[in-house]
C-alpha positions as CSV (number, residue, x, y, z in Angstrom):
1,M,14.8,-9.2,11.2
2,K,10.9,-8.1,11.4
3,R,8.9,-7.0,14.3
4,W,6.7,-10.0,14.9
5,N,3.6,-8.0,16.1
6,G,4.1,-4.7,14.4
7,W,5.8,-2.9,11.5
8,G,9.4,-3.2,10.5
9,D,12.8,-3.7,12.0
10,P,12.6,-4.0,15.8
11,S,15.7,-1.7,16.3
12,V,13.9,1.3,14.5
13,T,11.4,3.7,16.3
14,M,9.6,6.7,15.2
15,D,9.2,9.0,18.1
16,L,6.4,11.5,18.5
17,P,7.3,14.9,19.8
18,E,5.8,16.4,22.8
19,Q,3.5,18.7,20.9
20,G,2.3,15.6,18.9
21,E,1.2,13.9,22.1
22,S,-0.6,17.0,23.3
23,L,-2.4,17.2,19.9
24,L,-3.6,13.6,20.3
25,K,-4.7,14.0,23.8
26,D,-6.5,17.2,23.1
27,S,-8.2,15.7,20.0
28,L,-9.0,12.2,21.1
29,G,-8.6,12.1,24.7
30,E,-6.0,10.1,26.7
31,G,-4.7,7.0,25.1
32,T,-5.5,3.6,26.5
33,P,-2.4,1.5,26.1
34,Q,-2.8,-2.3,26.4
35,I,-0.3,-5.0,27.5
36,D,0.8,-6.9,24.5
37,Y,-0.1,-10.5,24.3
38,E,3.1,-12.7,24.7
39,R,4.5,-14.5,21.5
40,G,4.9,-17.6,23.5
41,K,1.4,-18.0,24.3
42,F,0.7,-18.2,20.5
43,L,3.3,-20.8,20.2
44,E,2.0,-22.8,23.1
45,R,-1.6,-23.0,21.9
46,M,-0.8,-23.6,18.2
47,P,-3.1,-26.4,16.9
48,K,-1.4,-29.5,15.5
49,S,-0.7,-29.5,11.8
50,R,-3.0,-31.3,9.5
51,L,-0.5,-31.5,6.6
52,P,1.4,-34.6,5.4
53,Q,5.2,-34.5,5.9
54,H,6.9,-33.0,2.9
55,P,10.5,-31.9,2.4
56,L,9.6,-28.3,1.4
57,I,7.1,-27.7,4.2
58,M,7.8,-26.5,7.7
59,T,5.2,-27.2,10.4
60,D,6.8,-25.7,13.5
61,P,4.9,-23.0,15.3
62,E,7.3,-20.1,14.8
63,A,6.8,-20.3,11.1
64,R,3.2,-20.8,11.1
65,L,2.5,-17.8,13.5
66,D,4.7,-15.5,11.3
67,H,2.8,-16.5,8.1
68,A,-0.6,-16.2,9.6
69,H,-1.3,-12.5,9.2
70,G,-0.4,-9.3,7.3
71,Q,-0.3,-5.6,8.4
72,S,-3.9,-4.9,8.6
73,L,-5.5,-3.2,11.7
74,P,-7.5,-6.4,12.3
75,D,-4.1,-8.3,12.2
76,W,-2.6,-5.9,14.5
77,I,-5.6,-6.3,16.9
78,G,-5.4,-10.2,16.7
79,L,-1.6,-10.3,17.3
80,R,-1.4,-7.5,20.1
81,T,-4.4,-8.9,22.1
82,G,-4.3,-12.6,21.3
83,M,-7.4,-12.7,19.2
84,L,-5.6,-14.3,16.3
85,N,-6.8,-17.8,16.2
86,R,-6.4,-19.2,12.8
87,F,-2.9,-20.4,11.4
88,P,-1.6,-22.1,8.4
89,D,-0.8,-25.7,9.0
90,G,2.6,-25.3,7.5
91,V,4.8,-23.0,5.4
92,A,6.5,-24.0,2.3
93,F,9.8,-22.4,0.9
94,P,10.2,-23.6,-2.7
95,S,13.5,-22.5,-4.4
96,N,12.4,-22.8,-8.0
97,A,9.3,-23.0,-10.3
98,G,9.6,-26.8,-10.3
99,E,9.0,-26.9,-6.6
100,V,6.1,-24.4,-6.8
101,R,4.6,-26.8,-9.5
102,S,5.1,-29.7,-7.0
103,L,3.4,-28.0,-4.1
104,V,0.5,-26.8,-6.2
105,D,0.1,-30.4,-7.4
106,L,0.3,-31.6,-3.8
107,A,-2.5,-29.3,-2.8
108,E,-4.8,-30.5,-5.6
109,K,-4.1,-34.0,-4.6
110,Q,-4.5,-33.6,-0.9
111,K,-7.2,-31.0,-1.1
112,I,-5.1,-28.3,0.6
113,S,-5.7,-24.5,0.3
114,L,-2.8,-22.4,-0.8
115,I,-2.0,-18.9,0.3
116,P,0.9,-17.4,-1.8
117,Y,3.0,-15.2,0.6
118,G,5.5,-12.5,-0.5
119,G,6.6,-9.9,2.0
120,G,3.6,-10.1,4.3
121,T,2.9,-6.3,4.2
122,S,-0.8,-6.6,3.1
123,V,-3.1,-4.2,4.8
124,L,-6.4,-5.6,3.4
125,G,-6.5,-9.3,4.9
126,H,-4.9,-10.9,1.9
127,L,-3.1,-13.4,4.1
128,T,-6.0,-14.2,6.5
129,V,-6.2,-18.0,7.1
130,P,-9.7,-19.2,6.2
131,E,-11.8,-21.3,8.5
132,E,-12.0,-24.5,6.6
133,K,-12.0,-28.2,7.3
134,Q,-9.0,-28.8,4.9
135,P,-5.5,-27.9,5.7
136,V,-4.0,-24.6,4.8
137,L,-0.5,-24.2,3.4
138,S,1.3,-20.8,3.2
139,L,3.6,-20.7,0.2
140,S,6.3,-18.3,0.8
141,L,8.3,-17.1,-2.2
142,K,11.3,-15.5,-0.4
143,R,13.7,-18.0,-1.9
144,L,12.5,-17.1,-5.5
145,N,14.6,-14.0,-5.5
146,R,16.8,-13.9,-8.4
147,I,17.2,-11.7,-11.5
148,V,16.7,-14.0,-14.5
149,D,17.6,-11.8,-17.4
150,L,18.3,-8.0,-18.1
151,D,17.7,-6.9,-21.8
152,E,19.3,-3.4,-22.0
153,K,18.3,-2.8,-25.5
154,S,14.6,-3.5,-24.9
155,L,14.6,-2.0,-21.4
156,L,13.3,-5.2,-20.0
157,A,14.3,-7.1,-16.8
158,T,13.0,-10.5,-15.7
159,F,12.8,-11.5,-11.9
160,E,11.6,-14.2,-9.8
161,A,8.5,-13.0,-8.2
162,G,9.7,-13.4,-4.6
163,I,12.4,-10.8,-4.9
164,M,12.1,-7.8,-2.4
165,G,12.1,-4.2,-3.4
166,P,15.6,-3.2,-2.1
167,D,17.3,-6.2,-3.7
168,L,15.4,-5.6,-7.1
169,E,16.6,-2.0,-7.1
170,A,20.2,-3.0,-6.0
171,H,20.4,-5.3,-9.1
172,L,19.2,-2.8,-11.5
173,Q,21.1,0.3,-10.2
174,A,24.4,-1.7,-10.3
175,R,23.8,-1.9,-14.0
176,G,22.5,1.8,-14.4
177,F,18.8,1.1,-14.4
178,T,15.7,1.4,-12.1
179,L,12.3,0.1,-12.0
180,G,11.2,3.2,-9.9
181,H,8.5,1.5,-7.9
182,Y,8.4,2.7,-4.5
183,P,5.4,1.8,-2.4
184,Q,5.7,2.8,1.2
185,S,6.2,-0.8,2.0
186,F,9.1,-0.9,-0.4
187,E,11.6,-2.2,2.2
188,Y,9.5,-5.2,3.1
189,S,7.3,-6.0,0.0
190,S,7.9,-8.2,-3.0
191,L,7.5,-7.9,-6.8
192,G,5.1,-10.7,-6.8
193,G,3.0,-8.9,-4.2
194,W,3.0,-5.6,-6.1
195,I,1.6,-7.3,-9.1
196,A,-0.9,-9.5,-7.2
197,T,-2.4,-6.2,-5.6
198,R,-1.9,-3.8,-8.5
199,S,0.1,-1.4,-6.5
200,S,1.3,2.2,-7.0
201,G,4.4,3.8,-5.8
202,Q,5.7,7.2,-4.5
203,Y,7.3,7.8,-7.9
204,S,4.7,6.3,-10.2
205,T,3.9,9.7,-11.8
206,R,7.3,9.3,-13.5
207,Y,7.8,5.5,-14.0
208,G,4.2,4.4,-14.0
209,R,2.1,2.1,-11.9
210,I,2.9,-1.6,-11.6
211,D,0.2,-2.4,-14.2
212,Q,2.2,-0.2,-16.7
213,Q,5.6,-1.7,-15.7
214,F,4.5,-5.5,-15.9
215,Q,5.2,-6.6,-19.4
216,G,4.7,-10.5,-19.0
217,G,5.6,-13.5,-16.7
218,T,4.4,-16.9,-15.5
219,V,1.6,-18.0,-13.2
220,I,1.6,-21.5,-12.0
221,A,-2.0,-22.6,-11.4
222,P,-3.6,-25.9,-10.4
223,R,-4.9,-26.4,-14.0
224,G,-1.6,-25.5,-15.6
225,E,0.9,-22.6,-16.5
226,L,-0.2,-19.3,-17.7
227,V,2.7,-17.8,-19.8
228,M,2.5,-14.1,-20.9
229,R,5.3,-13.0,-23.3
230,P,6.4,-9.3,-23.2
231,Y,5.2,-8.2,-26.6
232,P,5.5,-4.5,-27.2
233,A,2.0,-4.3,-28.4
234,S,-0.6,-6.9,-29.6
235,A,-4.2,-6.8,-30.9
236,A,-4.6,-10.6,-30.3
237,G,-7.7,-10.4,-28.0
238,P,-7.9,-9.3,-24.4
239,D,-4.5,-8.9,-22.5
240,L,-4.2,-11.6,-20.0
241,R,-1.7,-9.7,-18.0
242,H,-4.7,-7.7,-16.7
243,L,-6.2,-10.8,-15.3
244,V,-3.0,-11.5,-13.2
245,L,-2.6,-7.8,-12.2
246,G,-4.7,-7.5,-9.0
247,S,-5.6,-11.3,-8.8
248,E,-4.4,-11.7,-5.2
249,G,-3.4,-15.3,-5.6
250,R,-6.8,-16.4,-6.8
251,L,-5.6,-17.7,-10.2
252,G,-2.3,-19.2,-9.1
253,V,1.3,-18.3,-7.9
254,I,3.2,-15.7,-9.7
255,T,6.7,-17.2,-10.2
256,E,8.3,-14.9,-12.7
257,A,7.8,-11.2,-13.9
258,T,9.3,-9.3,-16.8
259,M,9.3,-5.6,-16.1
260,K,9.8,-2.3,-18.0
261,I,12.8,-0.6,-16.7
262,S,14.3,2.8,-17.0
263,P,17.9,3.9,-17.6
264,L,19.6,6.1,-14.9
265,A,21.5,8.8,-16.8
266,S,24.6,10.1,-15.2
267,G,24.3,13.7,-14.1
268,E,20.4,13.5,-13.5
269,E,19.0,15.9,-10.8
270,D,16.6,14.6,-8.4
271,H,14.9,17.1,-6.2
272,I,11.6,17.7,-4.3
273,F,10.4,21.1,-3.7
274,G,7.7,22.3,-1.1
275,L,5.2,25.0,-1.6
276,F,2.0,26.1,0.1
277,F,-1.5,26.7,-1.5
278,P,-3.9,29.2,0.2
279,S,-6.6,26.6,0.3
280,W,-7.3,23.0,-0.5
281,E,-9.6,23.8,-3.6
282,Q,-6.7,26.0,-5.0
283,G,-4.3,23.3,-4.5
284,V,-6.4,20.6,-6.1
285,E,-6.8,22.9,-9.1
286,G,-3.3,23.8,-9.3
287,V,-2.3,20.1,-9.4
288,R,-4.8,19.4,-12.0
289,N,-3.7,22.2,-14.1
290,L,-0.1,20.6,-14.0
291,F,-1.4,17.4,-15.4
292,A,-3.7,19.0,-18.0
293,A,-0.4,20.7,-19.2
294,G,1.6,17.5,-19.4
295,I,4.3,18.7,-17.1
296,P,6.9,15.7,-16.4
297,L,7.0,15.2,-12.7
298,L,8.6,12.6,-10.5
299,T,6.0,12.8,-7.7
300,V,3.2,14.9,-6.4
301,R,1.7,15.0,-2.9
302,L,-0.8,17.7,-1.8
303,S,-2.1,17.6,1.9
304,N,-5.3,19.3,2.9
305,A,-5.1,21.9,5.7
306,R,-5.5,19.3,8.6
307,E,-2.9,17.0,7.3
308,T,-0.5,19.9,6.9
309,S,-1.1,21.1,10.5
310,I,-0.7,17.6,11.8
311,N,2.5,16.9,9.8
312,L,4.1,20.1,11.0
313,V,3.3,19.3,14.6
314,F,4.4,15.7,14.2
315,S,7.7,16.8,12.6
316,G,8.8,18.2,15.9
317,H,10.5,21.3,14.2
318,E,8.9,24.0,16.3
319,R,11.2,26.9,15.0
320,A,10.5,26.1,11.4
321,T,6.8,25.7,12.0
322,A,6.8,29.1,14.0
323,F,8.5,30.8,11.1
324,L,5.9,29.4,8.6
325,K,2.9,30.6,10.8
326,R,4.5,34.1,10.6
327,Y,5.6,34.1,7.0
328,L,2.8,32.4,5.2
329,P,0.0,34.9,6.0
330,L,2.3,37.7,4.8
331,R,2.2,35.8,1.3
332,G,-1.6,35.4,1.4
333,V,-1.8,31.9,2.9
334,P,-4.1,31.9,5.9
335,A,-2.5,30.4,9.0
336,D,-5.2,27.5,9.4
337,E,-6.0,27.0,5.7
338,G,-2.6,26.5,4.1
339,C,-2.0,23.2,2.2
340,M,1.4,21.9,1.7
341,C,2.5,20.4,-1.6
342,L,5.6,18.4,-2.6
343,L,6.6,18.5,-6.2
344,G,9.4,16.1,-7.4
345,F,11.6,16.4,-10.6
346,R,14.1,14.1,-12.1
347,G,16.3,14.4,-15.2
348,P,19.1,16.5,-16.8
349,H,19.4,19.9,-15.4
350,R,18.0,21.7,-18.6
351,L,14.8,19.6,-18.4
352,V,14.3,20.0,-14.7
353,S,14.9,23.7,-15.0
354,A,12.4,24.0,-17.9
355,A,9.9,21.9,-16.0
356,R,10.3,23.9,-12.7
357,K,9.9,27.2,-14.6
358,E,6.6,26.0,-16.3
359,V,5.4,24.8,-12.9
360,G,6.0,28.2,-11.4
361,T,4.0,29.8,-14.4
362,I,1.0,27.5,-13.8
363,L,0.8,27.7,-10.1
364,K,1.3,31.3,-9.7
365,E,-2.4,31.7,-10.8
366,K,-3.3,29.6,-7.9
367,N,-1.3,31.9,-5.5
368,A,1.0,29.1,-4.6
369,V,4.0,30.2,-2.3
370,P,7.3,28.3,-3.0
371,L,9.5,27.3,0.0
372,G,12.5,25.5,-1.6
373,K,13.8,22.0,-1.0
374,A,13.9,21.7,2.8
375,M,10.4,20.2,3.2
376,G,11.0,17.8,0.3
377,E,14.4,16.6,1.5
378,A,12.8,15.9,5.0
379,W,10.2,13.9,3.2
380,K,12.7,11.8,1.3
381,K,14.7,11.1,4.5
382,H,11.6,9.8,6.4
383,R,9.3,8.3,3.5
384,F,10.0,4.8,4.6
385,L,10.0,5.5,8.3
386,M,6.3,6.8,8.6
387,P,4.9,3.3,9.0
388,Y,7.0,2.9,12.2
389,L,4.7,5.7,13.8
390,R,1.9,2.9,13.9
391,N,4.0,1.1,16.6
392,T,4.5,4.3,18.6
393,L,0.9,5.3,18.3
394,W,-0.4,1.8,19.4
395,N,2.0,1.7,22.4
396,M,0.5,5.1,23.4
397,G,-3.0,3.6,23.0
398,Y,-4.3,4.9,19.6
399,A,-5.1,2.9,16.4
400,V,-4.3,4.2,12.9
401,E,-6.1,3.1,9.7
402,T,-5.8,4.5,6.2
403,V,-8.2,4.4,3.2
404,E,-7.5,5.2,-0.3
405,T,-9.4,5.6,-3.4
406,A,-9.3,7.3,-6.9
407,V,-11.7,9.7,-8.4
408,T,-12.2,12.0,-11.4
409,W,-11.1,15.6,-10.8
410,N,-14.6,16.8,-10.6
411,R,-15.2,14.6,-7.5
412,V,-12.1,15.3,-5.6
413,V,-13.4,17.9,-3.0
414,Q,-16.6,16.3,-2.4
415,T,-15.1,12.8,-2.0
416,V,-12.6,14.0,0.6
417,D,-15.3,15.7,2.5
418,A,-17.5,12.8,2.6
419,M,-14.6,10.4,3.6
420,E,-13.6,12.5,6.5
421,R,-17.1,13.1,7.6
422,A,-17.9,9.4,7.5
423,M,-14.9,8.6,9.6
424,A,-15.6,11.3,12.1
425,E,-19.4,10.3,12.4
426,S,-18.7,6.5,12.6
427,L,-17.9,6.3,16.3
428,A,-20.0,9.3,17.5
429,D,-22.6,7.3,19.1
430,M,-20.0,5.4,21.0
431,G,-18.6,8.5,22.4
432,E,-15.4,8.2,20.6
433,P,-13.8,11.0,18.5
434,T,-11.6,10.5,15.4
435,L,-8.8,12.7,13.9
436,T,-8.9,12.4,10.2
437,F,-6.8,14.1,7.5
438,S,-6.1,13.5,3.8
439,H,-3.7,14.1,0.7
440,L,-3.7,13.5,-2.9
441,S,-0.9,11.8,-4.6
442,S,-0.2,9.8,-7.9
443,P,-2.3,12.2,-10.0
444,Y,-3.5,11.4,-13.5
445,P,-4.6,13.4,-16.4
446,T,-8.3,12.5,-15.6
447,G,-8.2,12.3,-11.8
448,T,-6.2,11.4,-8.8
449,N,-5.6,9.0,-5.7
450,L,-7.0,10.2,-2.4
451,Y,-5.4,9.0,0.8
452,T,-7.3,9.5,4.1
453,T,-5.9,8.6,7.6
454,A,-7.9,8.2,10.8
455,L,-6.7,7.9,14.4
456,F,-8.9,6.6,17.2
457,R,-8.4,5.2,20.7
458,I,-7.8,1.6,21.4
459,A,-10.5,0.2,23.7
460,S,-9.7,-1.9,26.8
461,D,-11.7,-4.7,25.3
462,P,-10.1,-5.8,22.0
463,E,-13.6,-6.9,20.6
464,E,-14.7,-3.2,21.0
465,T,-11.5,-2.1,19.2
466,L,-12.5,-4.4,16.4
467,E,-16.0,-3.1,16.3
468,R,-14.6,0.5,16.3
469,W,-12.6,-0.5,13.1
470,K,-15.6,-2.3,11.4
471,R,-17.8,0.8,11.9
472,F,-15.1,3.1,10.6
473,K,-14.5,0.9,7.6
474,E,-18.0,0.3,6.6
475,A,-18.9,4.1,6.9
476,V,-15.9,5.4,4.9
477,S,-16.2,2.6,2.2
478,S,-19.8,3.3,1.7
479,A,-19.1,6.9,1.3
480,I,-16.4,6.1,-1.3
481,V,-18.8,4.1,-3.4
482,T,-21.5,6.7,-3.0
483,C,-19.2,9.4,-4.4
484,G,-18.3,7.4,-7.4
485,G,-14.7,6.3,-6.3
486,T,-12.8,3.0,-6.6
487,I,-12.8,0.8,-3.6
488,S,-9.0,0.5,-3.9
489,H,-6.4,2.7,-5.7
490,Q,-3.2,0.6,-4.8
491,H,-3.8,-2.1,-2.1
492,G,-6.1,-4.4,-3.8
493,V,-9.2,-6.0,-2.3
494,G,-8.4,-8.9,0.2
495,I,-11.3,-9.4,2.4
496,D,-11.6,-6.0,3.9
497,H,-12.8,-4.4,0.7
498,K,-14.7,-7.3,-0.6
499,P,-18.3,-6.1,0.4
500,W,-17.9,-3.1,-2.0
501,I,-16.2,-4.5,-5.1
502,T,-19.5,-5.6,-6.8
503,A,-20.6,-2.0,-6.7
504,E,-17.5,-1.2,-8.9
505,K,-17.4,-4.2,-11.2
506,G,-21.2,-5.1,-11.5
507,R,-22.6,-8.5,-11.1
508,A,-21.6,-9.5,-14.7
509,G,-18.1,-8.3,-14.1
510,M,-17.9,-10.4,-10.9
511,D,-19.2,-13.5,-12.9
512,V,-16.3,-12.9,-15.4
513,L,-13.8,-12.8,-12.6
514,A,-15.2,-15.9,-10.9
515,A,-15.1,-17.7,-14.2
516,A,-11.5,-16.8,-14.8
517,C,-10.6,-18.1,-11.3
518,A,-12.5,-21.3,-11.9
519,S,-10.9,-21.8,-15.2
520,L,-7.3,-21.9,-13.7
521,D,-8.3,-23.1,-10.3
522,P,-11.4,-25.4,-10.5
523,G,-11.0,-26.8,-7.1
524,G,-11.0,-23.4,-5.3
525,R,-7.6,-24.1,-3.8
526,M,-5.8,-20.7,-4.3
527,N,-6.2,-18.2,-1.5
528,P,-9.9,-18.8,-1.0
529,G,-12.2,-16.1,0.4
530,K,-10.2,-13.2,-1.0
531,L,-11.2,-10.8,-3.7
532,L,-14.5,-12.9,-4.5
């Protein structure tokens, strides 16, 4: 069961400790909680469906409401305040590729717009219903959830695209394998969604991003089927997989995917260790040096000083935090400038030991202070619970938004500064402060992902809350482009990032993407208004 107007399981909560509440009030002022709009009111005012009757299509208000949104902040504002006013005319639940084909053909014949729906976790408006005269059909892939084939010799597994993260991993781990793809939305997102948004995961440093794991598959488009075979390598022209990766449903419906998997050897160690750097600059250089040296790591996460401080306060572990504030200055880490870093290792004991030794040698030059496994174990325990904090904060009267990019190493420090400054200044003339903090994760030899979070107060008027978000989004996105970063490292484009994608692709590049979409979907039926 999923929370209808927030994140995750309704029975799960992520509480904020008293000192966390005090930090928010001191930084942002008293929160402004609002009364949630009732679900029943949405159902009462649901417009009549414009779709013809069809055995695979449901037109009841409950299904239409639940498939009318994702998890972006505008989605939340719409659901929580009643501003959501566009709904699909129906929801289809095909059980196989043949039924998907029939629904795509129906859409072509009846001039229906189709929105592919996986887990519903999009944070960039991928599921926003367009304002159109023709009917809109949400095409849920939840019943396309089977494993099709497992080739243990070739380390390839083929799945239907609607399979959810936990089910996919359960199938593989029962046979001694893993995909190792763990986005923060892992519990509620689907394989097809990962491919369509070109996602990255918490362990992508070890197992690769989804674009490195996706080896082939099938897309059912209005014009026909696009079949990509899992060749180990090919020089036969451009790789069509890269058109599908990040295509956001514009080309067609991903129905099947063949993925590169990894064996889980018995006796492997899996540890995440914590350490502190004296400054953000030293931490960035330390992580860069690790990747320049080719150290095999499972995961890396380096928080800047403000995120480090906030994480410690939000953790609620007052005694541990007090100890760190006494201990770290004795080791050369200033009390207010220390940056927490988590480093993960996985493999046989001898390889993990060798990697840890090499890491210690490299980071000693940057005055890193190791602190054992306690922080890493705490992160592992709570890593899929953090999105639940959005529910808690909203109920307290605060909104949360995150922005991510990727830049080359020489631009990391200036880009974080620019992003946080843009966020802080975006609401200044409205008299509203923001609380911003950042970390880097998923590093690469040439650069890294940067992930920045902003908290600000909800307004009593939902239109003003939406305006605050728009100002914030425009300011930080423009700062990213100015600094030479990508507009999206792992969440795709949707509608929220669309104004800035031309700056990255160029006009000629956008024409190429538009031509590819038009080739497979000449009528423009597939998820209109997204990406392009």
